[in-house]
LORO-816737 format. One record per atom (N, C-alpha, C): residue number from 1; residue in one letter; atom name; z, y, x. Coordinates in pm, whole numbers, plus 50000, padded with zeros to 5 digits. Layout:
PT  seq  type  atom      z      y      x
PT  NUM     A    CA      Z      Y      X
...
//
This chain:
PT  seq  type  atom      z      y      x
PT    1     X     N  63370  33047  52305
PT    1     X    CA  63219  33086  52346
PT    1     X     C  63173  33044  52141
PT    2     X     N  63206  32959  52129
PT    2     X    CA  63197  32970  51975
PT    2     X     C  63215  33094  51880
PT    3     X     N  63311  33114  51912
PT    3     X    CA  63386  33224  51864
PT    3     X     C  63266  33369  51838
PT    4     X     N  63186  33384  51996
PT    4     X    CA  63135  33486  52007
PT    4     X     C  62994  33420  51923
PT    5     X     N  62984  33321  51926
PT    5     X    CA  62807  33281  51770
PT    5     X     C  62863  33344  51702
PT    6     X     N  62969  33321  51609
PT    6     X    CA  63001  33368  51551
PT    6     X     C  63005  33516  51477
PT    7     X     N  63014  33564  51586
PT    7     X    CA  63022  33724  51605
PT    7     X     C  62883  33756  51587
PT    8     X     N  62816  33697  51723
PT    8     X    CA  62617  33755  51660
PT    8     X     C  62560  33728  51573
PT    9     X     N  62585  33579  51533
PT    9     X    CA  62549  33599  51460
PT    9     X     C  62559  33664  51292
PT   10     X     N  62706  33729  51249
PT   10     X    CA  62741  33776  51180
PT   10     X     C  62701  33932  51189
PT   11     X     N  62642  33976  51318
PT   11     X    CA  62605  34135  51338
PT   11     X     C  62500  34088  51274
PT   12     X     N  62381  33971  51312
PT   12     X    CA  62228  34002  51306
PT   12     X     C  62196  33933  51143
PT   13     X     N  62322  33903  51099
PT   13     X    CA  62308  33911  50909
PT   13     X     C  62289  33999  50855
PT   14     X     N  62404  34093  50951
PT   14     X    CA  62481  34201  50904
PT   14     X     C  62317  34319  50854
PT   15     X     N  62255  34291  51016
PT   15     X    CA  62193  34368  51062
PT   15     X     C  62055  34364  50947
PT   16     X     N  62042  34248  50908
PT   16     X    CA  61944  34186  50855
PT   16     X     C  61974  34224  50716
PT   17     X     N  62063  34227  50653
PT   17     X    CA  62091  34286  50501
PT   17     X     C  62106  34417  50499
PT   18     X     N  62088  34508  50599
PT   18     X    CA  62153  34680  50541
PT   18     X     C  61968  34757  50508
PT   19     X     N  61905  34664  50554
PT   19     X    CA  61754  34747  50562
PT   19     X     C  61755  34708  50372
PT   20     X     N  61784  34598  50353
PT   20     X    CA  61728  34569  50207
PT   20     X     C  61842  34652  50115
PT   21     X     N  61952  34631  50167
PT   21     X    CA  62016  34742  50059
PT   21     X     C  62010  34887  50084
PT   22     X     N  61984  34929  50178
PT   22     X    CA  61900  35081  50116
PT   22     X     C  61802  35099  50064
PT   23     X     N  61691  34939  50099
PT   23     X    CA  61530  34974  49976
PT   23     X     C  61555  34968  49876
PT   24     X     N  61693  34921  49806
PT   24     X    CA  61708  34868  49630
PT   24     X     C  61655  34972  49561
PT   25     X     N  61609  34931  49391
PT   25     X    CA  61578  35037  49317
PT   25     X     C  61648  35063  49348
PT   26     X     N  61626  35193  49222
PT   26     X    CA  61765  35318  49199
PT   26     X     C  61728  35366  49081
PT   27     X     N  61850  35321  49052
PT   27     X    CA  61857  35338  48845
PT   27     X     C  61943  35489  48838
PT   28     X     N  61897  35609  48762
PT   28     X    CA  61969  35674  48678
PT   28     X     C  61948  35740  48583
PT   29     X     N  62009  35830  48491
PT   29     X    CA  61956  35887  48400
PT   29     X     C  61889  36002  48424
PT   30     X     N  61772  36020  48288
PT   30     X    CA  61753  36170  48288
PT   30     X     C  61780  36210  48168
PT   31     X     N  61847  36353  48171
PT   31     X    CA  61868  36444  48061
PT   31     X     C  61712  36451  47993
PT   32     X     N  61715  36469  47793
PT   32     X    CA  61671  36565  47766
PT   32     X     C  61678  36548  47627
PT   33     X     N  61644  36625  47501
PT   33     X    CA  61602  36720  47413
PT   33     X     C  61761  36780  47395
PT   34     X     N  61758  36906  47478
PT   34     X    CA  61803  37002  47548
PT   34     X     C  61959  36994  47578
PT   35     X     N  62009  37076  47662
PT   35     X    CA  62131  37082  47721
PT   35     X     C  62219  36943  47681
PT   36     X     N  62125  36843  47772
PT   36     X    CA  62191  36688  47789
PT   36     X     C  62258  36635  47688
PT   37     X     N  62159  36649  47543
PT   37     X    CA  62176  36565  47447
PT   37     X     C  62167  36471  47455
PT   38     X     N  62093  36402  47503
PT   38     X    CA  62052  36272  47505
PT   38     X     C  62038  36213  47657
PT   39     X     N  62047  36080  47732
PT   39     X    CA  62018  36065  47843
PT   39     X     C  61911  35892  47811
PT   40     X     N  61823  35874  47931
PT   40     X    CA  61765  35791  47912
PT   40     X     C  61787  35764  48088
PT   41     X     N  61804  35578  48096
PT   41     X    CA  61772  35558  48237
PT   41     X     C  61656  35509  48268
PT   42     X     N  61682  35598  48358
PT   42     X    CA  61533  35510  48480
PT   42     X     C  61536  35428  48582
PT   43     X     N  61468  35356  48628
PT   43     X    CA  61467  35272  48747
PT   43     X     C  61298  35302  48849
PT   44     X     N  61393  35360  48944
PT   44     X    CA  61252  35341  49049
PT   44     X     C  61277  35228  49151
PT   45     X     N  61100  35189  49187
PT   45     X    CA  61143  35046  49279
PT   45     X     C  61147  35063  49378
PT   46     X     N  61129  35003  49468
PT   46     X    CA  61178  34982  49622
PT   46     X     C  61054  35006  49666
PT   47     X     N  60967  35020  49606
PT   47     X    CA  60795  35057  49664
PT   47     X     C  60787  35181  49613
PT   48     X     N  60834  35241  49512
PT   48     X    CA  60799  35369  49483
PT   48     X     C  60905  35430  49546
PT   49     X     N  61003  35420  49545
PT   49     X    CA  61077  35486  49694
PT   49     X     C  61035  35510  49813
PT   50     X     N  60988  35399  49876
PT   50     X    CA  60972  35401  50021
PT   50     X     C  60846  35464  50039
PT   51     X     N  60741  35475  49882
PT   51     X    CA  60626  35554  49885
PT   51     X     C  60690  35704  49879
PT   52     X     N  60766  35784  49820
PT   52     X    CA  60851  35897  49844
PT   52     X     C  60937  35893  50020
PT   53     X     N  60930  35788  50052
PT   53     X    CA  61042  35845  50131
PT   53     X     C  60928  35870  50298
PT   54     X     N  60807  35776  50255
PT   54     X    CA  60687  35812  50373
PT   54     X     C  60632  35984  50336
PT   55     X     N  60611  36033  50240
PT   55     X    CA  60608  36171  50219
PT   55     X     C  60710  36244  50234
PT   56     X     N  60806  36191  50226
PT   56     X    CA  60915  36299  50303
PT   56     X     C  60969  36311  50502
PT   57     X     N  60904  36186  50499
PT   57     X    CA  60911  36154  50663
PT   57     X     C  60763  36241  50715
PT   58     X     N  60684  36309  50664
PT   58     X    CA  60604  36388  50762
PT   58     X     C  60604  36545  50742
PT   59     X     N  60761  36550  50701
PT   59     X    CA  60759  36720  50740
PT   59     X     C  60843  36729  50856
PT   60     X     N  60762  36867  50901
PT   60     X    CA  60788  36832  51088
PT   60     X     C  60905  36993  51050
PT   61     X     N  60919  37044  50907
PT   61     X    CA  61041  37164  50936
PT   61     X     C  61055  37197  50795
PT   62     X     N  61156  37244  50772
PT   62     X    CA  61208  37311  50625
PT   62     X     C  61106  37358  50537
PT   63     X     N  60977  37438  50554
PT   63     X    CA  60892  37453  50459
PT   63     X     C  60820  37341  50426
PT   64     X     N  60752  37311  50476
PT   64     X    CA  60689  37173  50476
PT   64     X     C  60771  37103  50417
PT   65     X     N  60931  37068  50430
PT   65     X    CA  60992  37009  50366
PT   65     X     C  60967  37025  50233
PT   66     X     N  61054  37168  50179
PT   66     X    CA  61025  37207  50073
PT   66     X     C  60922  37194  49977
PT   67     X     N  60776  37177  50064
PT   67     X    CA  60660  37161  49991
PT   67     X     C  60606  37038  49949
PT   68     X     N  60712  36929  50008
PT   68     X    CA  60662  36780  50020
PT   68     X     C  60773  36744  49873
PT   69     X     N  60891  36778  49926
PT   69     X    CA  60974  36767  49772
PT   69     X     C  60970  36869  49699
PT   70     X     N  60863  36945  49682
PT   70     X    CA  60815  36930  49493
PT   70     X     C  60675  36872  49423
PT   71     X     N  60614  36822  49569
PT   71     X    CA  60536  36760  49516
PT   71     X     C  60614  36587  49478
PT   72     X     N  60704  36567  49537
PT   72     X    CA  60792  36442  49528
PT   72     X     C  60884  36399  49353
PT   73     X     N  60947  36560  49368
PT   73     X    CA  60994  36608  49262
PT   73     X     C  60864  36598  49160
PT   74     X     N  60796  36588  49135
PT   74     X    CA  60643  36602  49011
PT   74     X     C  60620  36456  49035
PT   75     X     N  60618  36345  49122
PT   75     X    CA  60608  36213  49089
PT   75     X     C  60726  36185  49000
PT   76     X     N  60852  36191  49012
PT   76     X    CA  60951  36146  48980
PT   76     X     C  60957  36126  48870
PT   77     X     N  60925  36213  48832
PT   77     X    CA  60921  36308  48737
PT   77     X     C  60836  36203  48595
PT   78     X     N  60712  36157  48699
PT   78     X    CA  60580  36079  48602
PT   78     X     C  60603  35980  48591
PT   79     X     N  60700  35895  48693
PT   79     X    CA  60730  35809  48713
PT   79     X     C  60848  35766  48591
PT   80     X     N  60958  35893  48562
PT   80     X    CA  61065  35849  48455
PT   80     X     C  61042  35878  48368
PT   81     X     N  60889  35965  48310
PT   81     X    CA  60845  35984  48189
PT   81     X     C  60758  35859  48130
PT   82     X     N  60711  35763  48247
PT   82     X    CA  60653  35651  48162
PT   82     X     C  60776  35539  48142
PT   83     X     N  60901  35597  48150
PT   83     X    CA  61036  35490  48048
PT   83     X     C  61097  35539  47994
PT   84     X     N  61044  35696  48034
PT   84     X    CA  61138  35784  47865
PT   84     X     C  61070  35836  47797
PT   85     X     N  61174  35928  47682
PT   85     X    CA  61028  36005  47559
PT   85     X     C  61022  36135  47718
PT   86     X     N  61049  36122  47814
PT   86     X    CA  60990  36276  47869
PT   86     X     C  60929  36333  47919
PT   87     X     N  60817  36245  47897
PT   87     X    CA  60656  36278  47936
PT   87     X     C  60578  36388  47846
PT   88     X     N  60704  36406  47717
PT   88     X    CA  60634  36489  47593
PT   88     X     C  60682  36643  47634
PT   89     X     N  60746  36633  47766
PT   89     X    CA  60743  36757  47786
PT   89     X     C  60685  36907  47865
PT   90     X     N  60694  37008  47786
PT   90     X    CA  60591  37115  47854
PT   90     X     C  60655  37218  47919
PT   91     X     N  60618  37337  47928
PT   91     X    CA  60637  37415  48008
PT   91     X     C  60749  37513  47931
PT   92     X     N  60831  37559  47982
PT   92     X    CA  60961  37631  47899
PT   92     X     C  61026  37528  47827
PT   93     X     N  61062  37648  47690
PT   93     X    CA  61148  37626  47586
PT   93     X     C  61052  37590  47448
PT   94     X     N  60977  37662  47422
PT   94     X    CA  60866  37627  47297
PT   94     X     C  60731  37600  47273
PT   95     X     N  60658  37531  47324
PT   95     X    CA  60581  37518  47349
PT   95     X     C  60584  37314  47269
PT   96     X     N  60710  37330  47323
PT   96     X    CA  60731  37189  47270
PT   96     X     C  60861  37191  47182
PT   97     X     N  60847  37256  47120
PT   97     X    CA  61065  37306  47101
PT   97     X     C  61071  37167  46974
PT   98     X     N  61141  37085  46915
PT   98     X    CA  61184  37043  46796
PT   98     X     C  61103  36875  46876
PT   99     X     N  61013  36878  46965
PT   99     X    CA  60965  36745  47003
PT   99     X     C  61094  36656  47023
PT  100     X     N  61117  36560  46960
PT  100     X    CA  61175  36456  47037
PT  100     X     C  61133  36419  47210
PT  101     X     N  61214  36439  47327
PT  101     X    CA  61152  36393  47463
PT  101     X     C  61185  36553  47562
PT  102     X     N  61225  36655  47474
PT  102     X    CA  61127  36780  47569
PT  102     X     C  61264  36828  47581
PT  103     X     N  61255  36879  47705
PT  103     X    CA  61394  36933  47777
PT  103     X     C  61354  37076  47788
PT  104     X     N  61505  37161  47834
PT  104     X    CA  61536  37243  47814
PT  104     X     C  61540  37255  48019
PT  105     X     N  61602  37470  48028
PT  105     X    CA  61651  37426  48175
PT  105     X     C  61761  37343  48183
PT  106     X     N  61855  37276  48087
PT  106     X    CA  61954  37240  48114
PT  106     X     C  61943  37116  48192
PT  107     X     N  61824  37042  48097
PT  107     X    CA  61806  36880  48137
PT  107     X     C  61704  36903  48222
PT  108     X     N  61641  37023  48313
PT  108     X    CA  61587  36942  48419
PT  108     X     C  61636  37022  48522
PT  109     X     N  61746  37108  48522
PT  109     X    CA  61863  37141  48655
PT  109     X     C  61893  37021  48655
PT  110     X     N  61985  36976  48560
PT  110     X    CA  62067  36827  48571
PT  110     X     C  61998  36724  48638
PT  111     X     N  61832  36675  48582
PT  111     X    CA  61795  36584  48622
PT  111     X     C  61730  36622  48740
PT  112     X     N  61675  36759  48753
PT  112     X    CA  61593  36698  48906
PT  112     X     C  61726  36698  49042
PT  113     X     N  61842  36758  49029
PT  113     X    CA  61960  36774  49042
PT  113     X     C  62017  36612  49119
PT  114     X     N  61957  36483  48993
PT  114     X    CA  62008  36398  49034
PT  114     X     C  61890  36370  49121
PT  115     X     N  61736  36357  49055
PT  115     X    CA  61675  36292  49219
PT  115     X     C  61701  36355  49337
PT  116     X     N  61718  36461  49355
PT  116     X    CA  61714  36556  49472
PT  116     X     C  61894  36462  49538
PT  117     X     N  61984  36435  49463
PT  117     X    CA  62135  36368  49519
PT  117     X     C  62058  36240  49609
PT  118     X     N  61970  36162  49469
PT  118     X    CA  61887  36035  49513
PT  118     X     C  61848  36048  49635
PT  119     X     N  61775  36130  49705
PT  119     X    CA  61662  36109  49815
PT  119     X     C  61770  36175  49895
PT  120     X     N  61890  36232  49855
PT  120     X    CA  61971  36321  50005
PT  120     X     C  62057  36181  50040
PT  121     X     N  62159  36083  49932
PT  121     X    CA  62196  36004  49978
PT  121     X     C  62139  35851  50068
PT  122     X     N  62019  35867  50051
PT  122     X    CA  61984  35775  50089
PT  122     X     C  61902  35853  50261
PT  123     X     N  61954  35951  50278
PT  123     X    CA  61923  36066  50425
PT  123     X     C  61785  36071  50458
PT  124     X     N  61710  36108  50324
PT  124     X    CA  61583  36120  50302
PT  124     X     C  61526  36294  50356
PT  125     X     N  61615  36380  50378
PT  125     X    CA  61605  36484  50312
PT  125     X     C  61659  36569  50499
PT  126     X     N  61631  36590  50578
PT  126     X    CA  61623  36649  50725
PT  126     X     C  61660  36766  50719
PT  127     X     N  61630  36844  50683
PT  127     X    CA  61585  37000  50658
PT  127     X     C  61680  37075  50504
PT  128     X     N  61744  37037  50445
PT  128     X    CA  61802  37090  50337
PT  128     X     C  61902  36963  50309
PT  129     X     N  61999  37043  50226
PT  129     X    CA  62084  36954  50170
PT  129     X     C  62108  36995  50003
PT  130     X     N  62135  36920  49930
PT  130     X    CA  62170  36912  49726
PT  130     X     C  62286  37060  49769
PT  131     X     N  62265  37185  49684
PT  131     X    CA  62321  37287  49611
PT  131     X     C  62393  37263  49519
PT  132     X     N  62520  37334  49433
PT  132     X    CA  62499  37294  49295
PT  132     X     C  62435  37364  49228
PT  133     X     N  62393  37360  49093
PT  133     X    CA  62319  37405  48963
PT  133     X     C  62328  37582  48956
PT  134     X     N  62234  37646  49026
PT  134     X    CA  62254  37784  48968
PT  134     X     C  62205  37824  48812
PT  135     X     N  62274  37949  48757
PT  135     X    CA  62239  38024  48650
PT  135     X     C  62207  38144  48743
PT  136     X     N  62100  38223  48651
PT  136     X    CA  62040  38348  48644
PT  136     X     C  62041  38380  48446
PT  137     X     N  62161  38527  48481
PT  137     X    CA  62136  38534  48322
PT  137     X     C  62066  38712  48359
PT  138     X     N  61979  38736  48254
PT  138     X    CA  61916  38814  48200
PT  138     X     C  61977  38866  48080
PT  139     X     N  61992  38992  48049
PT  139     X    CA  62016  39044  47936
PT  139     X     C  62179  38953  47845
PT  140     X     N  62222  38944  47726
PT  140     X    CA  62320  38875  47716
PT  140     X     C  62266  38692  47640
PT  141     X     N  62137  38695  47626
PT  141     X    CA  62148  38586  47535
PT  141     X     C  62046  38529  47655
PT  142     X     N  61944  38635  47782
PT  142     X    CA  61881  38480  47839
PT  142     X     C  61980  38427  47984
PT  143     X     N  61932  38335  47992
PT  143     X    CA  62019  38260  48096
PT  143     X     C  61898  38145  48104
PT  144     X     N  61894  38136  48252
PT  144     X    CA  61817  38023  48321
PT  144     X     C  61939  37911  48421
PT  145     X     N  61865  37823  48444
PT  145     X    CA  61974  37726  48542
PT  145     X     C  61811  37588  48630
PT  146     X     N  61825  37603  48787
PT  146     X    CA  61782  37572  48802
PT  146     X     C  61857  37481  48952
PT  147     X     N  61785  37365  48976
PT  147     X    CA  61864  37278  49095
PT  147     X     C  61823  37384  49213
PT  148     X     N  61852  37333  49335
PT  148     X    CA  61932  37433  49448
PT  148     X     C  61939  37324  49548
PT  149     X     N  61845  37354  49630
PT  149     X    CA  61843  37311  49796
PT  149     X     C  61900  37410  49923
PT  150     X     N  61977  37368  49960
PT  150     X    CA  61999  37423  50115
PT  150     X     C  61969  37443  50230
PT  151     X     N  61920  37526  50284
PT  151     X    CA  61900  37501  50422
PT  151     X     C  61915  37440  50532
PT  152     X     N  61925  37363  50601
PT  152     X    CA  62050  37335  50733
PT  152     X     C  62005  37467  50879
PT  153     X     N  62097  37434  50916
PT  153     X    CA  62094  37497  51014
PT  153     X     C  62210  37535  51107
PT  154     X     N  62191  37561  51245
PT  154     X    CA  62308  37523  51330
PT  154     X     C  62449  37551  51311
PT  155     X     N  62404  37723  51230
PT  155     X    CA  62529  37765  51256
PT  155     X     C  62527  37872  51092
PT  156     X     N  62633  37803  51080
PT  156     X    CA  62653  37900  50925
PT  156     X     C  62558  37853  50798
PT  157     X     N  62545  37928  50712
PT  157     X    CA  62457  37880  50576
PT  157     X     C  62320  37946  50602
PT  158     X     N  62272  37815  50581
PT  158     X    CA  62083  37835  50562
PT  158     X     C  62066  37940  50469
PT  159     X     N  61933  38002  50437
PT  159     X    CA  61890  38001  50269
PT  159     X     C  61893  37904  50163
PT  160     X     N  61897  37957  50114
PT  160     X    CA  61904  37862  49926
PT  160     X     C  61749  37873  49872
PT  161     X     N  61734  37778  49825
PT  161     X    CA  61572  37775  49742
PT  161     X     C  61620  37713  49635
PT  162     X     N  61558  37771  49481
PT  162     X    CA  61536  37703  49386
PT  162     X     C  61401  37592  49368
PT  163     X     N  61458  37470  49343
PT  163     X    CA  61363  37375  49313
PT  163     X     C  61329  37340  49113
PT  164     X     N  61267  37418  49089
PT  164     X    CA  61274  37442  48955
PT  164     X     C  61141  37342  48857
PT  165     X     N  61145  37261  48815
PT  165     X    CA  61095  37193  48750
PT  165     X     C  61028  37240  48605
PT  166     X     N  61106  37333  48538
PT  166     X    CA  61103  37384  48407
PT  166     X     C  60954  37492  48403
PT  167     X     N  60922  37554  48478
PT  167     X    CA  60862  37641  48431
PT  167     X     C  60673  37536  48426
PT  168     X     N  60645  37414  48466
PT  168     X    CA  60557  37338  48441
PT  168     X     C  60509  37219  48360
PT  169     X     N  60432  37173  48342
PT  169     X    CA  60389  37051  48301
PT  169     X     C  60465  36973  48302
PT  170     X     N  60474  36816  48278
PT  170     X    CA  60565  36734  48271
PT  170     X     C  60491  36676  48375
PT  171     X     N  60542  36653  48501
PT  171     X    CA  60500  36550  48624
PT  171     X     C  60412  36712  48753
PT  172     X     N  60419  36834  48707
PT  172     X    CA  60367  36918  48795
PT  172     X     C  60452  36941  48933
PT  173     X     N  60454  36935  49017
PT  173     X    CA  60551  36967  49214
PT  173     X     C  60622  37123  49063
PT  174     X     N  60738  37090  49190
PT  174     X    CA  60846  37178  49093
PT  174     X     C  60789  37361  49118
PT  175     X     N  60834  37446  49086
PT  175     X    CA  60819  37587  49133
PT  175     X     C  60951  37587  49274
PT  176     X     N  60898  37584  49406
PT  176     X    CA  61042  37637  49502
PT  176     X     C  60995  37819  49523
PT  177     X     N  61148  37845  49515
PT  177     X    CA  61150  37976  49546
PT  177     X     C  61280  38077  49574
PT  178     X     N  61285  38121  49692
PT  178     X    CA  61440  38151  49769
PT  178     X     C  61450  38221  49665
PT  179     X     N  61583  38173  49636
PT  179     X    CA  61750  38195  49547
PT  179     X     C  61736  38333  49497
PT  180     X     N  61723  38452  49580
PT  180     X    CA  61716  38572  49567
PT  180     X     C  61662  38598  49476
PT  181     X     N  61530  38551  49470
PT  181     X    CA  61387  38580  49407
PT  181     X     C  61430  38562  49251
PT  182     X     N  61450  38402  49243
PT  182     X    CA  61456  38357  49144
PT  182     X     C  61554  38440  49067
PT  183     X     N  61688  38445  49149
PT  183     X    CA  61820  38552  49038
PT  183     X     C  61743  38672  48965
PT  184     X     N  61642  38689  49069
PT  184     X    CA  61598  38874  49026
PT  184     X     C  61437  38795  48917
PT  185     X     N  61471  38769  48875
PT  185     X    CA  61354  38690  48767
PT  185     X     C  61207  38604  48798
PT  186     X     N  61163  38607  48928
PT  186     X    CA  61081  38601  48945
PT  186     X     C  61068  38370  48964
PT  187     X     N  60924  38364  48926
PT  187     X    CA  60931  38235  48854
PT  187     X     C  60773  38218  48738
PT  188     X     N  60714  38189  48719
PT  188     X    CA  60585  38171  48636
PT  188     X     C  60628  38218  48474
PT  189     X     N  60496  38248  48406
PT  189     X    CA  60598  38268  48277
PT  189     X     C  60530  38245  48198
PT  190     X     N  60662  38111  48146
PT  190     X    CA  60594  38029  48016
PT  190     X     C  60651  38024  47918
PT  191     X     N  60631  38207  47895
PT  191     X    CA  60701  38205  47723
PT  191     X     C  60576  38239  47641
//
């Protein structure tokens, strides 16, 4: 009988410890100064992460999750900008050219993908999975990179969507577009 109490006590303690481990602060690096040439460590607190979780729990389908995810990414950038030089970032590459902390599309694609993986690793993406970064090339010298999510579906591969934070002001919601439209050049004009 004493052995059973020990097992139950271990199960109880493990059950109490797991929620705290899942809700711990999260630290990751954000890229800046073009081409991920510089990185800064930022930390999202447990309270901040639980706010994001609450937003994502409101999604009742894939389209709603993408819309909420766009807002969540904007908030994550605002919090990261309070801890790093990326708050100076402006849309595109020319409005902040030469400014310390500016981000090009490579910086945005890498950072946004890291943010998305953080959310996915915590089990908070219910209708999407994080896909590899994608590149579009128009002409030889014009290329653009973006983070991508893929919609989950019961059979086969679901449609992919870019989550592009490069187009907006620092902390704006991500621009969400079907991957095929983005590959065809869709998105706000920021030149």
